[in-house]
N, C-alpha and C positions, 0 to 999 in steps of 0.2 A: 628536298624530300628526295628515298630513293624507290626502289621498283616496292610495289604492293606487296601485303605482308603484315602478318600480328605484330609489329614491331615495335609499335608507339601506342600509348594509352597513358591513363590514371588512375590512381587509384585516393581515396580520398584519407587525411586524418582522422576523421569522425562517421559515423556509421549509426545503422538504427540498432536500438536497446530493447526495442519492443514497436509498438505500432507507429508507423511511418509512411515515406515513400522517395521514390525519386522521380523526375519527371523532366520531361525538355518539350520545346514546341520544335517540330518538323520543319527546316528551311532548305538543307539540301537534299535533291532527290538525284543525284548523278553519282552518289560513291558508298562505297561498305564500310557501315561501321557500327559498335552497339556500346549500349549503355543498360546497367543493372545493379541487382544487390547478390551480394554473396559473399559467406563466411571465411570461404580462404581464396578469395579474387586477389592472387598477387600477381597476375600478367595481364597482359593486355590482348591476351586471349580470350573468347566467348567462352571458349570451355569451362574458362577458371571460374566462371561466375554460375551461382545456384540458380538465380531467376534474370532473364535479360531480354530484351527487344534486342536485336539483330536488324539495320535496317540497309539492304543491299539495292541500293538506288532506292525506287520506288517500290520494290517488294518488302513488306514486315515478315517477321520470325519470331514467332516465341520460344525464347529456350529456357530447358531448365535441365539441370544439369549437366550441359553440355550438347544434349539434344535438342533440335529446333525444328519447330514444323511452322507450314506457311497459315499467317492470320490471311482472314478473306478481306477481301478488297486491297486496292493498292494504297501506298502512301500517297498523300497531298500536301505543300504546303501550308502550313499551318496549323497541322493534327498535331494534338497535343496529345503525348504519351507518357502513363505513370506506371510504374511498378509499385505496389502499394503492398504494406502489411498491414490489416486490420486484427485483431483479437484472434493475431495467431495463424491468419491463413492469407496467404500470397494472391495479389489478382494482379491482372495486367489489366489494363484500362486504356481505350481510346477515343476522346474527346467526349470523357465523363460516362462511357457505357465501358461495363466490364468485357471484356473480349473471353476471358475464360481466368478460372481460379486453379490456384495449385495443389494437388495431391500430396504434394510434399511439402512436409513442414519446413520453416525455417528453422538456422541454427544460428543464436545470435553470439556476440554483433554481426549486424549483416552491413558488411564497408559496400560503400558507393562505388565502384569500377565503370571502366569505361575503353573502349578499344578503337584504333583506326585503321583501317585496312588500306585505305587509297590513297595515295598522296595526294594532297590539297583536302583530305576530309575533314569535316569539322562539326562538334557537338555544341551547337549553343544554348544560352539560357538555361543551362542542367540547373535543377533547383533539389535541395533535401528537406524534408519537414519531418514534424513528428518528434518523438522520444530520442532525439539525437543523442549523443553520445562520445568522448574521443576514444578512438581505438590504437593509436600509434603509441609506440614506445618511444623513451626519448632517442635523441639522434648518437646513430653510432660514435665511436672511437674509432679512428682512422690513424693508423701508425705504418709509414711516416705520414706527416701531415700534407696537405694537398697543396700542390705547385709541379715546378719544371724540374723532373729528374734527372742528372745527366745518365744515368746507366740504370738499367734493369732490378729493380726492389722486390723482396717481398715486401705484401702488407697483410697485415692483422687490421681487422675489422670485428670489434667488443659492442656489447651491449651489457650492461649492470643485471637486465632481466633475464637469469636464467634458463626461463620459458620461453623468451623471445627465438625468433625465426630471422634469420638473415637471406635476403634474394638479392641477388645483382645479379648485371649483366656485363660483360666486356663490350656489346657493339653500340652502348647508347640507347 
């Protein structure tokens, strides 16, 4: 793993179409990472998530639309964190207690997304529940196909869905 930076993350192929949640149990108190929900969460950078928890070692922050604020109290191993949507309102929950409710209305579908900043960072036991629906488009067509190429090539990436947007990286 390389140096620290928002270069590693994941975005689910299913998301929330209504009420639901994403949650995890805290086990790592030494690294920086985040998880949450976002309509256009297409990057491992927390600033792309609409609603997220940022975990920086034992410090917990609540993030909305890329702006974070410190939550009261430090994290301890075993804390259960949940970003939930209920009746169109987003809540940030820790160990069953609502820390705050967002004034920002969710824009559906909400993708489950996460990012890892520190080398060795992990997010384990992430769970999604509620009105879950597929949000990913079909697999793109890549030409030329994958494999070892001897010389530089022009690459064409296409999708059958004209509304789809393709995001890619050149650095892994």
